[in-house]
PDB file as gemmi writes it, atoms N, CA and C in Angstrom:
CRYST1    1.000    1.000    1.000  90.00  90.00  90.00 P 1                      
ATOM      1  N   UNK A   1       0.931  18.881   2.770  1.00  0.00           N  
ATOM      2  CA  UNK A   1      -0.388  18.328   2.598  1.00  0.00           C  
ATOM      3  C   UNK A   1      -0.700  17.562   1.293  1.00  0.00           C  
ATOM      4  N   UNK A   2      -0.074  17.914   0.235  1.00  0.00           N  
ATOM      5  CA  UNK A   2      -0.148  17.172  -0.859  1.00  0.00           C  
ATOM      6  C   UNK A   2       0.641  15.951  -0.815  1.00  0.00           C  
ATOM      7  N   UNK A   3       1.740  15.858  -0.056  1.00  0.00           N  
ATOM      8  CA  UNK A   3       2.449  14.604   0.017  1.00  0.00           C  
ATOM      9  C   UNK A   3       1.577  13.515   0.940  1.00  0.00           C  
ATOM     10  N   UNK A   4       0.802  13.992   1.777  1.00  0.00           N  
ATOM     11  CA  UNK A   4       0.168  13.081   2.709  1.00  0.00           C  
ATOM     12  C   UNK A   4      -1.086  12.604   1.660  1.00  0.00           C  
ATOM     13  N   UNK A   5      -1.557  13.289   0.787  1.00  0.00           N  
ATOM     14  CA  UNK A   5      -2.584  12.813  -0.066  1.00  0.00           C  
ATOM     15  C   UNK A   5      -2.037  11.948  -1.133  1.00  0.00           C  
ATOM     16  N   UNK A   6      -0.749  12.047  -1.670  1.00  0.00           N  
ATOM     17  CA  UNK A   6      -0.142  11.193  -2.468  1.00  0.00           C  
ATOM     18  C   UNK A   6       0.170   9.889  -1.735  1.00  0.00           C  
ATOM     19  N   UNK A   7       0.631   9.807  -0.437  1.00  0.00           N  
ATOM     20  CA  UNK A   7       0.894   8.538   0.240  1.00  0.00           C  
ATOM     21  C   UNK A   7      -0.388   7.868   0.550  1.00  0.00           C  
ATOM     22  N   UNK A   8      -1.505   8.596   0.820  1.00  0.00           N  
ATOM     23  CA  UNK A   8      -2.806   7.823   0.885  1.00  0.00           C  
ATOM     24  C   UNK A   8      -3.233   7.286  -0.273  1.00  0.00           C  
ATOM     25  N   UNK A   9      -3.082   7.917  -1.463  1.00  0.00           N  
ATOM     26  CA  UNK A   9      -3.538   7.406  -2.773  1.00  0.00           C  
ATOM     27  C   UNK A   9      -2.700   6.101  -3.005  1.00  0.00           C  
ATOM     28  N   UNK A  10      -1.438   6.140  -2.744  1.00  0.00           N  
ATOM     29  CA  UNK A  10      -0.690   4.859  -3.095  1.00  0.00           C  
ATOM     30  C   UNK A  10      -1.154   3.772  -2.105  1.00  0.00           C  
ATOM     31  N   UNK A  11      -1.494   4.046  -0.925  1.00  0.00           N  
ATOM     32  CA  UNK A  11      -1.912   2.967   0.020  1.00  0.00           C  
ATOM     33  C   UNK A  11      -3.088   2.445  -0.693  1.00  0.00           C  
ATOM     34  N   UNK A  12      -4.202   3.122  -0.963  1.00  0.00           N  
ATOM     35  CA  UNK A  12      -5.487   2.718  -1.513  1.00  0.00           C  
ATOM     36  C   UNK A  12      -5.237   1.912  -2.831  1.00  0.00           C  
ATOM     37  N   UNK A  13      -4.188   2.375  -3.565  1.00  0.00           N  
ATOM     38  CA  UNK A  13      -3.956   1.590  -4.863  1.00  0.00           C  
ATOM     39  C   UNK A  13      -3.295   0.341  -4.696  1.00  0.00           C  
ATOM     40  N   UNK A  14      -2.490   0.369  -3.609  1.00  0.00           N  
ATOM     41  CA  UNK A  14      -1.707  -0.881  -3.334  1.00  0.00           C  
ATOM     42  C   UNK A  14      -2.177  -1.957  -2.474  1.00  0.00           C  
ATOM     43  N   UNK A  15      -2.671  -1.449  -1.496  1.00  0.00           N  
ATOM     44  CA  UNK A  15      -3.079  -2.260  -0.408  1.00  0.00           C  
ATOM     45  C   UNK A  15      -4.585  -2.862  -0.587  1.00  0.00           C  
ATOM     46  N   UNK A  16      -5.479  -1.798  -0.617  1.00  0.00           N  
ATOM     47  CA  UNK A  16      -7.055  -2.159  -0.574  1.00  0.00           C  
ATOM     48  C   UNK A  16      -7.279  -2.960  -1.920  1.00  0.00           C  
ATOM     49  N   UNK A  17      -6.604  -2.895  -2.950  1.00  0.00           N  
ATOM     50  CA  UNK A  17      -6.911  -3.745  -4.165  1.00  0.00           C  
ATOM     51  C   UNK A  17      -6.794  -5.261  -3.763  1.00  0.00           C  
ATOM     52  N   UNK A  18      -5.719  -5.686  -2.755  1.00  0.00           N  
ATOM     53  CA  UNK A  18      -5.673  -6.941  -2.350  1.00  0.00           C  
ATOM     54  C   UNK A  18      -6.736  -7.343  -1.444  1.00  0.00           C  
ATOM     55  N   UNK A  19      -7.067  -6.420  -0.617  1.00  0.00           N  
ATOM     56  CA  UNK A  19      -8.196  -6.820   0.426  1.00  0.00           C  
ATOM     57  C   UNK A  19      -9.344  -6.990  -0.511  1.00  0.00           C  
ATOM     58  N   UNK A  20      -9.670  -6.307  -1.362  1.00  0.00           N  
ATOM     59  CA  UNK A  20     -10.976  -6.455  -2.326  1.00  0.00           C  
ATOM     60  C   UNK A  20     -10.794  -7.779  -2.761  1.00  0.00           C  
ATOM     61  N   UNK A  21      -9.894  -8.082  -3.675  1.00  0.00           N  
ATOM     62  CA  UNK A  21      -9.722  -9.433  -4.082  1.00  0.00           C  
ATOM     63  C   UNK A  21      -9.867 -10.605  -3.132  1.00  0.00           C  
ATOM     64  N   UNK A  22      -9.266 -10.496  -1.946  1.00  0.00           N  
ATOM     65  CA  UNK A  22      -9.552 -11.374  -0.963  1.00  0.00           C  
ATOM     66  C   UNK A  22     -11.130 -11.538  -0.657  1.00  0.00           C  
ATOM     67  N   UNK A  23     -11.722 -10.333  -0.684  1.00  0.00           N  
ATOM     68  CA  UNK A  23     -13.076 -10.402  -0.390  1.00  0.00           C  
ATOM     69  C   UNK A  23     -14.027 -11.009  -1.368  1.00  0.00           C  
ATOM     70  N   UNK A  24     -13.588 -10.967  -2.747  1.00  0.00           N  
ATOM     71  CA  UNK A  24     -14.282 -11.630  -3.718  1.00  0.00           C  
ATOM     72  C   UNK A  24     -13.932 -13.040  -3.711  1.00  0.00           C  
ATOM     73  N   UNK A  25     -12.763 -13.499  -3.346  1.00  0.00           N  
ATOM     74  CA  UNK A  25     -12.511 -14.895  -3.182  1.00  0.00           C  
ATOM     75  C   UNK A  25     -13.371 -15.508  -1.999  1.00  0.00           C  
ATOM     76  N   UNK A  26     -13.373 -14.695  -0.889  1.00  0.00           N  
ATOM     77  CA  UNK A  26     -14.210 -15.339   0.218  1.00  0.00           C  
ATOM     78  C   UNK A  26     -15.682 -15.341  -0.169  1.00  0.00           C  
ATOM     79  N   UNK A  27     -16.251 -14.752  -1.148  1.00  0.00           N  
ATOM     80  CA  UNK A  27     -17.570 -14.826  -1.583  1.00  0.00           C  
ATOM     81  C   UNK A  27     -17.794 -16.279  -2.414  1.00  0.00           C  
ATOM     82  N   UNK A  28     -16.677 -16.698  -2.858  1.00  0.00           N  
ATOM     83  CA  UNK A  28     -16.750 -17.891  -3.654  1.00  0.00           C  
ATOM     84  C   UNK A  28     -16.760 -19.069  -2.730  1.00  0.00           C  
ATOM     85  N   UNK A  29     -15.588 -19.295  -1.941  1.00  0.00           N  
ATOM     86  CA  UNK A  29     -15.433 -20.345  -0.997  1.00  0.00           C  
ATOM     87  C   UNK A  29     -15.230 -19.876   0.457  1.00  0.00           C  
ATOM     88  N   UNK A  30     -16.360 -19.670   1.012  1.00  0.00           N  
ATOM     89  CA  UNK A  30     -16.298 -19.070   2.444  1.00  0.00           C  
ATOM     90  C   UNK A  30     -15.571 -19.794   3.365  1.00  0.00           C  
ATOM     91  N   UNK A  31     -15.890 -21.060   3.607  1.00  0.00           N  
ATOM     92  CA  UNK A  31     -15.157 -21.801   4.887  1.00  0.00           C  
ATOM     93  C   UNK A  31     -13.610 -21.946   4.490  1.00  0.00           C  
ATOM     94  N   UNK A  32     -13.157 -22.033   3.297  1.00  0.00           N  
ATOM     95  CA  UNK A  32     -11.729 -22.325   3.076  1.00  0.00           C  
ATOM     96  C   UNK A  32     -11.030 -21.016   3.154  1.00  0.00           C  
ATOM     97  N   UNK A  33     -11.394 -19.876   2.563  1.00  0.00           N  
ATOM     98  CA  UNK A  33     -10.672 -18.816   2.446  1.00  0.00           C  
ATOM     99  C   UNK A  33     -10.680 -17.803   3.540  1.00  0.00           C  
ATOM    100  N   UNK A  34     -11.950 -17.921   4.322  1.00  0.00           N  
ATOM    101  CA  UNK A  34     -12.140 -16.890   5.365  1.00  0.00           C  
ATOM    102  C   UNK A  34     -10.801 -16.599   6.257  1.00  0.00           C  
ATOM    103  N   UNK A  35     -10.219 -17.816   6.843  1.00  0.00           N  
ATOM    104  CA  UNK A  35      -9.095 -17.456   7.687  1.00  0.00           C  
ATOM    105  C   UNK A  35      -7.876 -16.684   6.852  1.00  0.00           C  
ATOM    106  N   UNK A  36      -7.893 -17.119   5.568  1.00  0.00           N  
ATOM    107  CA  UNK A  36      -6.981 -16.506   4.667  1.00  0.00           C  
ATOM    108  C   UNK A  36      -7.172 -15.072   4.468  1.00  0.00           C  
ATOM    109  N   UNK A  37      -8.367 -14.711   4.369  1.00  0.00           N  
ATOM    110  CA  UNK A  37      -8.534 -13.310   4.231  1.00  0.00           C  
ATOM    111  C   UNK A  37      -8.281 -12.438   5.343  1.00  0.00           C  
ATOM    112  N   UNK A  38      -8.553 -13.116   6.547  1.00  0.00           N  
ATOM    113  CA  UNK A  38      -8.174 -12.323   7.913  1.00  0.00           C  
ATOM    114  C   UNK A  38      -6.780 -12.192   7.876  1.00  0.00           C  
ATOM    115  N   UNK A  39      -5.882 -13.201   7.671  1.00  0.00           N  
ATOM    116  CA  UNK A  39      -4.619 -13.072   7.638  1.00  0.00           C  
ATOM    117  C   UNK A  39      -4.089 -12.003   6.629  1.00  0.00           C  
ATOM    118  N   UNK A  40      -4.696 -11.852   5.525  1.00  0.00           N  
ATOM    119  CA  UNK A  40      -4.368 -10.795   4.494  1.00  0.00           C  
ATOM    120  C   UNK A  40      -4.540  -9.494   4.961  1.00  0.00           C  
ATOM    121  N   UNK A  41      -5.797  -9.418   5.528  1.00  0.00           N  
ATOM    122  CA  UNK A  41      -6.309  -7.929   6.062  1.00  0.00           C  
ATOM    123  C   UNK A  41      -5.313  -7.644   7.261  1.00  0.00           C  
ATOM    124  N   UNK A  42      -5.156  -8.500   8.193  1.00  0.00           N  
ATOM    125  CA  UNK A  42      -4.360  -8.099   9.327  1.00  0.00           C  
ATOM    126  C   UNK A  42      -2.873  -7.899   8.882  1.00  0.00           C  
ATOM    127  N   UNK A  43      -2.466  -8.539   8.031  1.00  0.00           N  
ATOM    128  CA  UNK A  43      -1.108  -8.357   7.444  1.00  0.00           C  
ATOM    129  C   UNK A  43      -0.947  -7.153   6.659  1.00  0.00           C  
ATOM    130  N   UNK A  44      -1.881  -6.681   5.987  1.00  0.00           N  
ATOM    131  CA  UNK A  44      -1.981  -5.460   5.293  1.00  0.00           C  
ATOM    132  C   UNK A  44      -2.023  -4.341   6.351  1.00  0.00           C  
ATOM    133  N   UNK A  45      -2.750  -4.377   7.439  1.00  0.00           N  
ATOM    134  CA  UNK A  45      -2.999  -3.292   8.393  1.00  0.00           C  
ATOM    135  C   UNK A  45      -1.553  -3.201   9.146  1.00  0.00           C  
ATOM    136  N   UNK A  46      -0.951  -4.265   9.676  1.00  0.00           N  
ATOM    137  CA  UNK A  46       0.021  -4.059  10.475  1.00  0.00           C  
ATOM    138  C   UNK A  46       1.318  -4.207  10.010  1.00  0.00           C  
ATOM    139  N   UNK A  47       1.502  -4.679   8.682  1.00  0.00           N  
ATOM    140  CA  UNK A  47       2.674  -4.809   7.926  1.00  0.00           C  
ATOM    141  C   UNK A  47       3.075  -3.788   6.828  1.00  0.00           C  
ATOM    142  N   UNK A  48       1.921  -4.174   5.911  1.00  0.00           N  
ATOM    143  CA  UNK A  48       2.044  -3.314   4.583  1.00  0.00           C  
ATOM    144  C   UNK A  48       1.973  -1.932   4.617  1.00  0.00           C  
ATOM    145  N   UNK A  49       0.994  -1.335   5.424  1.00  0.00           N  
ATOM    146  CA  UNK A  49       0.713  -0.021   5.584  1.00  0.00           C  
ATOM    147  C   UNK A  49       1.922   0.678   6.265  1.00  0.00           C  
ATOM    148  N   UNK A  50       2.455   0.343   7.251  1.00  0.00           N  
ATOM    149  CA  UNK A  50       3.651   0.874   7.746  1.00  0.00           C  
ATOM    150  C   UNK A  50       4.845   0.765   6.716  1.00  0.00           C  
ATOM    151  N   UNK A  51       4.935  -0.254   6.078  1.00  0.00           N  
ATOM    152  CA  UNK A  51       6.017  -0.468   5.002  1.00  0.00           C  
ATOM    153  C   UNK A  51       5.976   0.578   3.986  1.00  0.00           C  
ATOM    154  N   UNK A  52       4.801   0.726   3.407  1.00  0.00           N  
ATOM    155  CA  UNK A  52       4.516   1.783   2.268  1.00  0.00           C  
ATOM    156  C   UNK A  52       4.724   3.072   2.934  1.00  0.00           C  
ATOM    157  N   UNK A  53       4.387   3.468   4.113  1.00  0.00           N  
ATOM    158  CA  UNK A  53       4.827   4.817   4.544  1.00  0.00           C  
ATOM    159  C   UNK A  53       6.145   4.902   4.736  1.00  0.00           C  
ATOM    160  N   UNK A  54       7.006   3.837   5.103  1.00  0.00           N  
ATOM    161  CA  UNK A  54       8.427   3.951   5.299  1.00  0.00           C  
ATOM    162  C   UNK A  54       9.037   4.089   3.840  1.00  0.00           C  
ATOM    163  N   UNK A  55       8.622   3.441   2.798  1.00  0.00           N  
ATOM    164  CA  UNK A  55       9.265   3.570   1.565  1.00  0.00           C  
ATOM    165  C   UNK A  55       8.992   4.872   0.836  1.00  0.00           C  
ATOM    166  N   UNK A  56       7.762   5.421   1.164  1.00  0.00           N  
ATOM    167  CA  UNK A  56       7.254   6.749   0.644  1.00  0.00           C  
ATOM    168  C   UNK A  56       8.172   7.776   1.314  1.00  0.00           C  
ATOM    169  N   UNK A  57       8.508   7.776   2.547  1.00  0.00           N  
ATOM    170  CA  UNK A  57       9.313   8.748   3.147  1.00  0.00           C  
ATOM    171  C   UNK A  57      10.670   8.830   2.669  1.00  0.00           C  
ATOM    172  N   UNK A  58      11.202   7.582   1.946  1.00  0.00           N  
ATOM    173  CA  UNK A  58      12.471   7.468   1.576  1.00  0.00           C  
ATOM    174  C   UNK A  58      12.760   7.866   0.104  1.00  0.00           C  
ATOM    175  N   UNK A  59      11.526   8.055  -0.603  1.00  0.00           N  
ATOM    176  CA  UNK A  59      11.747   8.412  -2.009  1.00  0.00           C  
ATOM    177  C   UNK A  59      12.282   9.826  -2.047  1.00  0.00           C  
ATOM    178  N   UNK A  60      12.976   9.976  -3.097  1.00  0.00           N  
ATOM    179  CA  UNK A  60      13.757  11.257  -3.246  1.00  0.00           C  
ATOM    180  C   UNK A  60      12.877  12.303  -4.029  1.00  0.00           C  
ATOM    181  N   UNK A  61      12.672  13.439  -3.636  1.00  0.00           N  
ATOM    182  CA  UNK A  61      11.864  14.401  -4.363  1.00  0.00           C  
ATOM    183  C   UNK A  61      12.728  15.198  -5.288  1.00  0.00           C  
ATOM    184  N   UNK A  62      14.057  15.116  -5.414  1.00  0.00           N  
ATOM    185  CA  UNK A  62      14.888  16.015  -5.991  1.00  0.00           C  
ATOM    186  C   UNK A  62      15.111  15.441  -7.552  1.00  0.00           C  
ATOM    187  N   UNK A  63      14.955  16.111  -8.484  1.00  0.00           N  
ATOM    188  CA  UNK A  63      15.125  15.606  -9.850  1.00  0.00           C  
ATOM    189  C   UNK A  63      16.662  15.695  -9.998  1.00  0.00           C  
ATOM    190  N   UNK A  64      17.318  14.725 -10.727  1.00  0.00           N  
ATOM    191  CA  UNK A  64      18.665  14.682 -11.077  1.00  0.00           C  
ATOM    192  C   UNK A  64      19.148  15.746 -11.959  1.00  0.00           C  
ATOM    193  N   UNK A  65      18.227  16.245 -12.933  1.00  0.00           N  
ATOM    194  CA  UNK A  65      18.763  17.482 -13.789  1.00  0.00           C  
ATOM    195  C   UNK A  65      18.659  18.668 -13.070  1.00  0.00           C  
ATOM    196  N   UNK A  66      17.820  18.765 -12.028  1.00  0.00           N  
ATOM    197  CA  UNK A  66      18.023  19.931 -11.010  1.00  0.00           C  
ATOM    198  C   UNK A  66      19.221  20.023 -10.248  1.00  0.00           C  
ATOM    199  N   UNK A  67      19.484  18.836  -9.626  1.00  0.00           N  
ATOM    200  CA  UNK A  67      20.711  18.556  -8.861  1.00  0.00           C  
ATOM    201  C   UNK A  67      22.014  18.706  -9.574  1.00  0.00           C  
ATOM    202  N   UNK A  68      21.830  18.537 -10.873  1.00  0.00           N  
ATOM    203  CA  UNK A  68      23.188  18.828 -11.709  1.00  0.00           C  
ATOM    204  C   UNK A  68      23.364  20.207 -11.874  1.00  0.00           C  
ATOM    205  N   UNK A  69      22.212  20.940 -12.255  1.00  0.00           N  
ATOM    206  CA  UNK A  69      22.433  22.420 -12.413  1.00  0.00           C  
ATOM    207  C   UNK A  69      22.868  23.130 -11.290  1.00  0.00           C  
ATOM    208  N   UNK A  70      22.496  22.584  -9.957  1.00  0.00           N  
ATOM    209  CA  UNK A  70      22.792  23.245  -8.750  1.00  0.00           C  
ATOM    210  C   UNK A  70      24.375  22.888  -8.542  1.00  0.00           C  
ATOM    211  N   UNK A  71      24.833  21.833  -8.817  1.00  0.00           N  
ATOM    212  CA  UNK A  71      26.221  21.677  -8.409  1.00  0.00           C  
ATOM    213  C   UNK A  71      27.132  22.246  -9.464  1.00  0.00           C  
TER     214      UNK A  71                                                      
END                                                                             
């Protein structure tokens, strides 16, 4: 359960920061940036979130010092 929370915190810190930046830029120039914001949001939902899940599953949780002591 703790690993799931860590993955969700990584997603929030990495993906939704860019979504918020896009939202702020959209408030400045609405007609130019609005399609760009939709591309960023859809890209983060369909590409970045699964990509970060994949990378978080590949991270090694074993410490090198522990592995050396076992061997």
